C-alpha positions as a Markdown table, in Angstrom:
| # | Residue | x | y | z |
|---|---|---|---|---|
| 1 | Met | 0.5 | -2.8 | 2.6 |
| 2 | Asp | 0.4 | -5.1 | 5.6 |
| 3 | Asp | 2.2 | -2.5 | 7.7 |
| 4 | Leu | -0.4 | 0.0 | 6.7 |
| 5 | Trp | -3.4 | -2.1 | 7.5 |
| 6 | Arg | -1.9 | -3.1 | 11.0 |
| 7 | Leu | -1.2 | 0.7 | 11.8 |
| 8 | Arg | -4.6 | 1.9 | 10.3 |
| 9 | Ala | -6.9 | -1.0 | 10.2 |
| 10 | Pro | -5.9 | -4.1 | 11.9 |
| 11 | Gly | -7.3 | -7.4 | 10.4 |
| 12 | Val | -7.6 | -5.8 | 6.8 |
| 13 | Glu | -4.4 | -7.5 | 5.8 |
| 14 | Ala | -6.1 | -10.9 | 5.9 |
| 15 | Ser | -8.6 | -9.9 | 3.3 |
| 16 | Ser | -8.0 | -10.3 | -0.5 |
| 17 | Ala | -5.7 | -8.2 | -2.3 |
| 18 | Lys | -8.9 | -6.6 | -4.3 |
| 19 | Ala | -10.4 | -5.8 | -1.0 |
| 20 | Gln | -7.5 | -4.1 | 0.3 |
| 21 | Leu | -7.0 | -2.0 | -2.8 |
| 22 | Leu | -10.7 | -0.9 | -2.6 |
| 23 | Cys | -10.0 | 0.3 | 1.0 |
| 24 | Leu | -6.6 | 1.9 | 0.2 |
| 25 | Pro | -7.9 | 5.4 | -0.7 |
| 26 | Thr | -9.6 | 5.8 | 2.5 |
| 27 | Tyr | -6.9 | 4.6 | 4.9 |
| 28 | Leu | -3.9 | 5.8 | 2.9 |
| 29 | Gly | -5.1 | 9.3 | 2.6 |
| 30 | Asp | -3.9 | 9.9 | -1.0 |
| 31 | Pro | -6.7 | 8.8 | -3.5 |
| 32 | Ser | -4.3 | 9.6 | -6.4 |
| 33 | Leu | -1.5 | 7.5 | -4.9 |
| 34 | Ala | -4.0 | 4.6 | -4.2 |
| 35 | Gly | -5.2 | 4.7 | -7.7 |
| 36 | Arg | -1.8 | 4.2 | -9.0 |
| 37 | Val | -1.2 | 1.5 | -6.6 |
| 38 | Ser | -4.2 | -0.3 | -7.8 |
| 39 | Phe | -3.3 | 0.1 | -11.6 |
| 40 | Ala | 0.2 | -1.0 | -10.9 |
| 41 | Trp | -0.9 | -4.1 | -8.9 |
| 42 | Phe | -3.4 | -5.2 | -11.6 |
| 43 | Gly | -0.5 | -4.6 | -14.2 |
| 44 | Leu | 1.9 | -6.6 | -12.3 |
| 45 | Ser | -0.5 | -9.3 | -11.5 |
| 46 | Arg | -1.5 | -9.6 | -15.3 |
| 47 | Ala | 2.3 | -9.7 | -16.2 |
| 48 | Cys | 2.9 | -12.5 | -13.7 |
| 49 | His | 0.0 | -14.6 | -14.9 |
| 50 | His | 0.1 | -13.8 | -18.6 |
| 51 | Gly | -0.7 | -16.7 | -21.0 |
| 52 | Gly | 1.3 | -17.9 | -23.9 |
| 53 | Tyr | -0.3 | -15.6 | -26.4 |
| 54 | Ala | -0.5 | -12.5 | -24.3 |
| 55 | Leu | 2.2 | -9.9 | -25.0 |
| 56 | Pro | 4.5 | -9.0 | -21.9 |
| 57 | Pro | 4.5 | -5.7 | -20.4 |
| 58 | Ser | 6.9 | -3.0 | -21.8 |
| 59 | Ala | 10.0 | -2.2 | -19.8 |
| 60 | Thr | 8.5 | 1.3 | -19.4 |
| 61 | Asp | 5.4 | -0.2 | -17.9 |
| 62 | Leu | 7.5 | -2.5 | -15.3 |
| 63 | Ile | 9.6 | 0.7 | -14.2 |
| 64 | Asn | 6.6 | 2.7 | -13.8 |
| 65 | Trp | 4.6 | 0.1 | -11.7 |
| 66 | Ile | 7.9 | -0.7 | -9.6 |
| 67 | Glu | 8.1 | 3.1 | -8.9 |
| 68 | Val | 4.5 | 3.3 | -7.8 |
| 69 | Ala | 5.2 | 0.3 | -5.4 |
| 70 | Glu | 8.3 | 2.1 | -4.1 |
| 71 | Glu | 6.2 | 5.3 | -3.4 |
| 72 | Leu | 3.7 | 3.4 | -1.5 |
| 73 | Ala | 6.5 | 1.6 | 0.6 |
| 74 | Glu | 8.1 | 5.0 | 1.4 |
| 75 | Arg | 4.7 | 6.7 | 2.4 |
| 76 | Val | 3.7 | 3.5 | 4.5 |
| 77 | Gly | 7.2 | 3.4 | 6.1 |
| 78 | Ala | 7.3 | 7.1 | 6.9 |
| 79 | Gly | 4.0 | 6.9 | 8.6 |
| 80 | Cys | 5.1 | 4.1 | 10.7 |
| 81 | Val | 8.2 | 5.7 | 11.7 |
| 82 | Ala | 6.1 | 8.8 | 12.6 |
| 83 | Val | 3.7 | 6.8 | 14.9 |
| 84 | Ala | 6.6 | 4.9 | 16.6 |
| 85 | Glu | 8.3 | 8.2 | 17.3 |
| 86 | Thr | 5.1 | 9.6 | 18.7 |
| 87 | Arg | 4.7 | 6.5 | 20.8 |
| 88 | Ala | 8.1 | 6.6 | 22.1 |
| 89 | Ala | 7.6 | 10.2 | 23.1 |
| 90 | Gly | 4.8 | 9.2 | 25.1 |
| 91 | Ser | 2.4 | 11.4 | 23.1 |
| 92 | Pro | -1.1 | 10.1 | 22.3 |
| 93 | Thr | -1.6 | 8.1 | 19.1 |
| 94 | Pro | -2.3 | 10.7 | 16.1 |
| 95 | Pro | -6.0 | 11.0 | 15.1 |
| 96 | Gly | -7.0 | 8.2 | 12.7 |
| 97 | Val | -4.5 | 5.9 | 13.7 |
| 98 | Arg | -5.2 | 2.8 | 15.8 |
| 99 | Asp | -3.3 | 2.0 | 18.9 |
| 100 | His | -2.0 | -1.1 | 17.6 |
| 101 | Thr | 1.8 | -2.2 | 17.9 |
| 102 | Leu | 3.5 | -3.0 | 14.4 |
């Protein structure tokens, strides 16, 4: 998500993960994906910090959460490439994107 924040809202990457997730629907432009990312983040975080008596997540849950993370990475990566290509062509930065080098 750091690449997204450097592209769309420099400085947000220094905020807590919870704050970044709250901002994600607005800056990602896809509320559905942002919701799934938030759900996956909390699931993975819970899995990494589970106590001795907590049940681990299922393999299906892990696979789904990883797929969401990959989808986010692809979406952000594609956006970064598009902005870089636009800048290389000498065109103005697309609307809604701050002119900040990645």
